[in-house]
Every structure is written in C-alpha cells, then in structure tokens.
C-alpha positions as CSV (number, residue, x, y, z in Angstrom):
1,M,149.2,47.1,-102.6
2,G,146.8,45.5,-105.1
3,K,143.4,44.1,-104.3
4,V,141.5,40.8,-104.6
5,W,137.7,40.6,-104.6
6,L,136.0,37.7,-102.9
7,C,132.2,37.7,-103.2
8,G,132.1,41.4,-103.3
9,K,134.6,42.1,-100.5
10,E,138.0,43.6,-101.1
11,Y,141.2,42.1,-99.7
12,P,144.9,42.8,-100.1
13,N,146.7,40.7,-102.8
14,I,149.7,39.6,-100.7
15,W,148.7,36.6,-98.7
16,L,150.4,34.3,-96.2
17,A,149.9,30.7,-97.4
18,P,148.9,28.0,-95.0
19,M,151.8,26.0,-93.5
20,A,151.3,23.1,-91.2
21,G,153.6,23.3,-88.2
22,D,155.0,26.8,-89.1
23,G,151.9,29.0,-89.7
24,D,150.7,29.2,-86.1
25,R,149.1,32.2,-84.5
26,A,152.4,33.7,-83.3
27,F,153.9,33.6,-86.8
28,R,150.7,34.9,-88.4
29,L,150.7,37.9,-86.1
30,I,154.3,38.6,-87.0
31,C,153.5,38.4,-90.7
32,R,150.5,40.7,-90.3
33,E,152.6,43.3,-88.5
34,H,155.0,43.2,-91.5
35,G,152.4,43.6,-94.3
36,A,150.7,40.3,-94.9
37,G,147.3,41.5,-96.0
38,Y,145.4,38.1,-95.8
39,L,146.3,35.2,-93.5
40,C,145.4,31.5,-93.5
41,S,145.4,29.0,-90.7
42,E,147.4,25.8,-90.5
43,M,145.4,22.9,-92.1
44,V,142.6,21.6,-89.8
45,S,141.2,18.1,-90.0
46,A,137.5,18.3,-90.8
47,K,137.0,14.7,-89.5
48,A,138.7,15.6,-86.2
49,L,136.3,18.5,-85.8
50,C,133.3,16.3,-86.5
51,Y,134.5,13.6,-84.0
52,G,134.9,16.2,-81.3
53,D,138.7,16.1,-80.9
54,K,139.6,18.5,-78.1
55,K,142.7,20.1,-79.5
56,T,141.7,20.6,-83.1
57,P,139.3,23.6,-82.7
58,A,142.2,25.7,-81.4
59,L,143.9,25.4,-84.8
60,A,140.8,27.0,-86.4
61,R,140.4,29.9,-83.9
62,I,140.8,33.4,-85.1
63,T,141.7,36.5,-83.1
64,G,140.6,40.0,-84.1
65,A,144.2,41.0,-84.8
66,E,144.5,38.2,-87.5
67,S,141.4,39.1,-89.5
68,P,141.1,39.0,-92.5
69,M,142.0,35.4,-92.4
70,A,140.8,32.1,-93.9
71,V,140.6,28.8,-92.0
72,Q,141.9,25.8,-94.0
73,I,140.3,22.4,-93.6
74,F,141.3,19.1,-95.2
75,G,139.5,15.8,-95.8
76,S,138.1,13.8,-98.7
77,E,134.5,13.1,-97.8
78,P,132.0,15.9,-98.8
79,E,129.7,15.3,-95.8
80,F,132.6,15.5,-93.3
81,M,134.1,18.6,-95.0
82,A,130.7,20.3,-95.0
83,R,130.1,19.5,-91.3
84,G,133.7,20.5,-90.4
85,A,133.3,23.8,-92.1
86,S,130.0,24.4,-90.2
87,I,131.7,23.6,-86.9
88,V,134.4,26.2,-87.7
89,I,131.7,28.8,-88.3
90,E,129.8,27.9,-85.2
91,N,132.9,28.1,-83.0
92,A,133.9,31.4,-84.6
93,K,130.5,32.9,-83.9
94,A,130.9,32.0,-80.3
95,D,134.4,33.7,-80.3
96,G,133.0,36.7,-82.1
97,V,135.5,36.7,-85.0
98,L,134.4,35.0,-88.2
99,P,136.9,33.8,-90.8
100,S,136.9,35.6,-94.2
101,A,136.7,32.2,-96.0
102,I,137.0,28.5,-95.5
103,D,139.9,27.3,-97.6
104,I,140.0,23.6,-98.8
105,N,143.3,21.9,-98.9
106,M,144.0,20.1,-102.1
107,G,147.7,20.7,-102.1
108,C,149.3,19.0,-99.0
109,P,151.8,16.4,-100.4
110,V,152.8,14.5,-97.2
111,H,152.3,10.8,-97.2
112,K,150.1,10.5,-94.2
113,V,147.6,12.9,-95.8
114,V,147.6,11.7,-99.3
115,S,147.5,8.0,-98.2
116,N,144.0,8.8,-96.9
117,G,143.0,10.3,-100.3
118,E,143.2,13.8,-98.8
119,G,145.3,16.9,-99.7
120,S,146.9,16.7,-103.2
121,A,145.5,13.2,-103.6
122,L,142.2,15.0,-104.5
123,M,143.9,16.1,-107.7
124,K,143.3,12.5,-108.9
125,N,139.5,12.9,-108.7
126,V,138.1,16.0,-110.4
127,A,134.5,14.9,-109.9
128,L,135.1,14.7,-106.1
129,I,136.7,18.1,-106.1
130,E,133.4,19.7,-107.3
131,K,131.4,17.6,-104.9
132,I,133.5,18.7,-101.9
133,V,133.5,22.4,-102.8
134,S,129.8,22.3,-103.5
135,A,129.0,20.6,-100.2
136,V,131.1,23.1,-98.2
137,A,129.7,26.1,-100.1
138,R,126.1,25.0,-99.4
139,A,126.8,24.4,-95.7
140,I,128.2,27.9,-94.9
141,N,127.5,31.5,-95.8
142,I,131.1,32.8,-96.2
143,P,133.3,32.3,-99.3
144,V,135.0,29.0,-100.0
145,T,138.4,29.0,-101.6
146,V,140.7,26.2,-102.7
147,K,144.5,25.6,-102.6
148,M,145.7,23.0,-105.1
149,R,148.7,21.8,-107.0
150,L,149.3,21.4,-110.7
151,G,148.4,17.7,-110.5
152,W,149.6,14.4,-109.1
153,D,152.8,14.2,-111.2
154,A,154.3,15.4,-114.5
155,G,152.2,12.9,-116.4
156,S,148.9,14.0,-115.0
157,I,148.9,17.8,-114.8
158,N,145.2,18.6,-114.6
159,V,145.1,21.9,-112.7
160,V,142.9,23.7,-115.2
161,E,140.3,20.9,-115.1
162,A,140.5,20.8,-111.3
163,A,140.2,24.6,-110.9
164,K,137.2,24.6,-113.2
165,A,135.6,21.9,-111.1
166,A,136.3,24.0,-107.9
167,E,134.7,27.1,-109.6
168,A,131.7,25.0,-110.7
169,G,131.3,23.9,-107.1
170,G,131.1,27.4,-105.9
171,A,134.7,28.4,-105.1
172,A,135.3,32.1,-104.8
173,A,139.0,31.9,-105.5
174,V,141.7,29.3,-106.3
175,C,145.3,29.4,-105.1
176,V,147.7,27.3,-107.2
177,H,151.0,26.0,-105.9
178,A,153.0,25.6,-109.1
179,R,154.3,22.1,-108.5
180,T,152.9,18.6,-108.7
181,R,152.6,16.4,-105.7
182,A,155.5,14.3,-106.9
183,Q,157.7,17.4,-106.8
184,M,157.0,17.9,-103.1
185,Y,159.0,21.1,-102.4
186,S,161.9,20.4,-104.8
187,P,163.4,23.6,-106.5
188,G,161.6,24.8,-109.6
189,V,158.1,25.8,-110.3
190,D,156.1,26.1,-113.5
191,F,153.9,29.2,-113.6
192,S,152.7,28.6,-117.2
193,H,150.0,26.3,-115.8
194,V,148.9,29.0,-113.4
195,A,148.5,31.4,-116.3
196,K,146.3,28.8,-118.0
197,V,144.1,28.6,-114.9
198,K,143.8,32.4,-114.8
199,A,142.7,32.4,-118.4
200,A,140.2,29.7,-117.8
201,L,138.5,31.0,-114.7
202,G,136.2,33.9,-113.9
203,I,137.2,34.0,-110.2
204,P,140.5,35.3,-108.6
205,V,143.6,33.1,-109.0
206,I,146.5,33.4,-106.5
207,A,150.0,32.2,-107.4
208,N,152.1,30.3,-104.9
209,G,155.5,28.6,-105.0
210,D,159.2,29.6,-104.7
211,I,158.4,33.2,-103.9
212,F,161.4,34.4,-101.8
213,S,161.7,38.0,-102.8
214,A,159.8,40.9,-104.3
215,H,161.3,40.1,-107.7
216,D,159.9,36.6,-107.5
217,A,156.5,37.9,-106.6
218,L,156.3,40.5,-109.4
219,E,157.6,37.9,-111.9
220,A,154.9,35.4,-110.7
221,M,152.2,38.0,-111.3
222,K,153.7,39.0,-114.6
223,K,154.0,35.5,-115.9
224,T,150.5,34.4,-114.8
225,G,148.4,37.5,-114.8
226,C,147.2,36.3,-111.4
227,D,145.3,38.4,-108.9
228,G,147.9,38.0,-106.1
229,V,150.5,35.9,-104.5
230,A,150.6,33.7,-101.5
231,I,153.9,33.4,-99.6
232,A,154.9,30.3,-97.7
233,R,158.5,29.3,-97.0
234,G,159.7,32.7,-98.3
235,A,158.3,34.3,-95.1
236,L,160.0,31.9,-92.7
237,G,162.5,33.9,-90.8
238,N,161.8,36.8,-93.2
239,P,158.3,38.3,-92.5
240,W,159.7,41.5,-94.1
241,I,159.1,39.9,-97.5
242,F,155.5,41.3,-97.4
243,E,156.8,44.8,-96.9
244,E,159.4,44.2,-99.7
245,I,156.7,43.1,-102.1
246,A,154.4,46.0,-101.2
247,A,157.2,48.5,-101.7
248,A,158.1,47.0,-105.1
249,E,154.4,47.1,-106.2
250,A,154.3,50.8,-105.2
251,G,157.7,51.6,-106.7
252,R,159.1,52.6,-103.3
253,E,162.5,51.9,-102.0
254,Y,162.8,49.0,-99.6
255,T,165.2,48.9,-96.6
256,P,166.0,45.4,-95.3
257,P,165.9,44.9,-91.6
258,T,168.9,45.4,-89.4
259,K,170.4,42.7,-87.3
260,D,168.7,44.3,-84.2
261,E,165.3,44.2,-86.0
262,R,165.7,40.6,-86.9
263,V,166.6,39.6,-83.4
264,R,163.8,41.7,-81.9
265,V,161.2,40.3,-84.1
266,A,162.4,36.7,-83.4
267,L,161.9,37.4,-79.7
268,R,158.5,38.9,-80.4
269,Q,157.4,35.8,-82.1
270,L,158.5,33.8,-79.1
271,E,156.5,36.1,-76.8
272,Y,153.4,35.7,-79.0
273,S,153.9,32.0,-78.8
274,I,154.2,32.0,-75.0
275,E,150.9,34.0,-74.8
276,D,149.2,31.5,-77.0
277,K,150.7,28.1,-75.9
278,G,152.5,28.7,-72.6
279,E,156.2,28.9,-72.1
280,R,157.1,25.2,-72.1
281,V,155.5,24.5,-75.5
282,A,156.6,27.8,-76.9
283,V,160.3,27.2,-76.0
284,V,160.3,23.8,-77.5
285,E,158.7,25.0,-80.7
286,S,161.0,28.0,-80.9
287,R,163.9,25.7,-81.9
288,R,162.2,25.3,-85.3
289,Y,162.1,29.0,-86.2
290,L,164.4,31.2,-84.1
291,G,167.5,30.2,-86.0
292,R,165.9,31.2,-89.3
293,Y,166.0,34.8,-88.2
294,L,169.8,34.6,-87.7
295,K,170.6,33.4,-91.3
296,G,173.8,35.1,-92.5
297,M,174.8,36.6,-89.1
298,S,178.3,36.1,-87.8
299,G,178.3,33.3,-85.1
300,A,174.8,32.2,-86.1
301,T,175.7,28.5,-86.2
302,K,176.9,28.5,-82.6
303,V,173.9,30.5,-81.4
304,R,171.5,28.0,-83.1
305,E,173.3,25.2,-81.3
306,L,172.7,27.0,-78.0
307,L,169.1,27.7,-78.8
308,C,168.4,24.0,-79.4
309,R,169.4,23.3,-75.8
310,A,167.6,26.3,-74.2
311,S,164.9,25.3,-71.7
312,S,163.3,28.6,-70.9
313,A,162.5,32.0,-72.4
314,A,164.9,33.7,-70.1
315,E,167.7,31.4,-71.4
316,I,166.8,32.2,-75.0
317,R,166.9,35.9,-74.4
318,K,170.3,35.6,-72.7
319,I,171.6,33.6,-75.7
320,L,170.4,36.2,-78.2
321,A,171.5,39.2,-76.1
322,P,175.0,39.4,-77.7
323,L,173.3,39.8,-81.1
324,Y,170.9,42.5,-80.0
325,E,172.0,46.0,-79.4
326,G,168.6,47.6,-79.0
C-alpha cells in the first residue's frame, strides 16, 4: 500500500471518502477492517456546532478504532467554519482521540446545501475558498484538507484555480471528485483535470469518483499521477474493495468474498450500528445498506423485500439465515 504525507505524518493512500447518510461509524469500522487506511466522517455542519445543536457533535466523534480519520465540516462563512473546527478539536480532546485532519466540504452537490452557498457552491467563489481554508488553518493545530469538485458546471471548470486557493490558504491536501456539481453522480468522470491539479500543486492530491474496482483505482492513479484514491459508492456493500486495491498495488492475487463472508459482514455492520445508535434506529437504517451486500445472490430480491419489513435485529438474522452457512 502506498503512502500519503500530511504535514510530516505518513498515512495509507487508500481512503474512504465522506458520504452523508452512508459513512457512519458502523460502516467506517467495517471499511477499516477491510483495508481502508484513512477514514472520513459524514459531513458536519459548522454552524450547527457553533449554535450548540445537541445531535451534531456525535457526527464528529472519533473512536480509537477509527483513527487515522478526518472530520469533515461544511459551511460558507469563515468565522463559523473556524469556530466549528475548534469545537471539533475541543470535543475530541475531551474524548481522548484527535482527528488526523479537518476536511472542508466543497463538493456536496445537493440542493439544500448549495442553496445556502455551501458545499460545491463554494466552487463559484475562489477568493472565499482561500479565506475559509485560511481561517480554519489558523484556528486549529492539525492539518486542514479540502474535498472539491471540478467546478460548478462544464462551462466553469476551475478546479486548478480553486485547489491553488486552498493550498494558499494552508490546505495540507486536496481531494478532487472528478465531476462538476451539475453532473451530480451521473456516470462518467474526467480525471484529466485532476492530473492538472496534481501538476499545479505542491501538496498531496487524492482522486475520487467512479472507483468501483482495483482496476479503476490503478487507472485513476495512472491517469492523474495522484498520491492516492478515495473510495465512496464503490465501497457500499463492498468494503472488500480496499483489500482488492491493496492487493493490486502489491501485485498479489485477490480472492473475492464468499456468500457467507458477505452475509457475515452485513450482520457485523448491523451489530456495530446497534452498539452505536441502539437497535430501533439501527434496524431502520439497515434497510438502506443490507441489501447491497446481497447483490447478485440468488433470491436477493425477495430477501431485500423481507428486510425492508423487518422490525428487529433478530428478525433480520432470521431472514438472512438461509443465505448464511457459517
């Protein structure tokens, strides 16, 4: 596995990208167990932290088993972003596990985020990018990283300019999702712009977007010369992708998981979720991810239908039992 250097510290080069709604602690732990060398939290509202929202700090909490891990914050006002980052660090010190970095979200494309000038809407204002990064970097004593898109749309691709602004503000690394905001998550990425960012910056650059296999990861690194890759949707229902990429990098043979392994890991994610959120919430949220582990299995459609109606962990285990021989 390759390495990425952030402010003099060495980290693995295969990262789990932040994913709102999917990248919770249970999933992060599963990905860590299967080779994700560096994790990132779901995006956390800096303003909600500043206003003392009761639920938000939990999204930024790190356990020892997750480190090294970044906490991602989002917002559009430098003073709130700086204060939000400081609150994350203060809470982390109390918990005894500091994040490896504070990551700034400049890539989220959803309407409710960009309508507030946050997420990928920041790609429209390069001067503000530098101000936000600079404010956060001055407020904390750990690295600041940035995740951004290519630009707002095909007619305004400005990722090189935006990445340079982030670097000038003090960013220690930049992760580039090789789509514009207008593309949302539609098929097709353009890594040529990521290569331009890598050539223009003196800090590590991580490639992200449409990486669903080891072949995709190696091609992304080959095309961009980037320092590593960040996996998002490619890991959903397939945390083994990190092992697959590491094996390909090392020239080792990779053996895909058996049906039993897939079901067993699906149930382990459920157990981690129960530990973190309680059974009622964990069972409801499991409807979003359990079926992904069953992709391609005989009878998976019927099983997914049953899982959507399950109301307890015991019922979920019973539904999955016919698929699990271990």
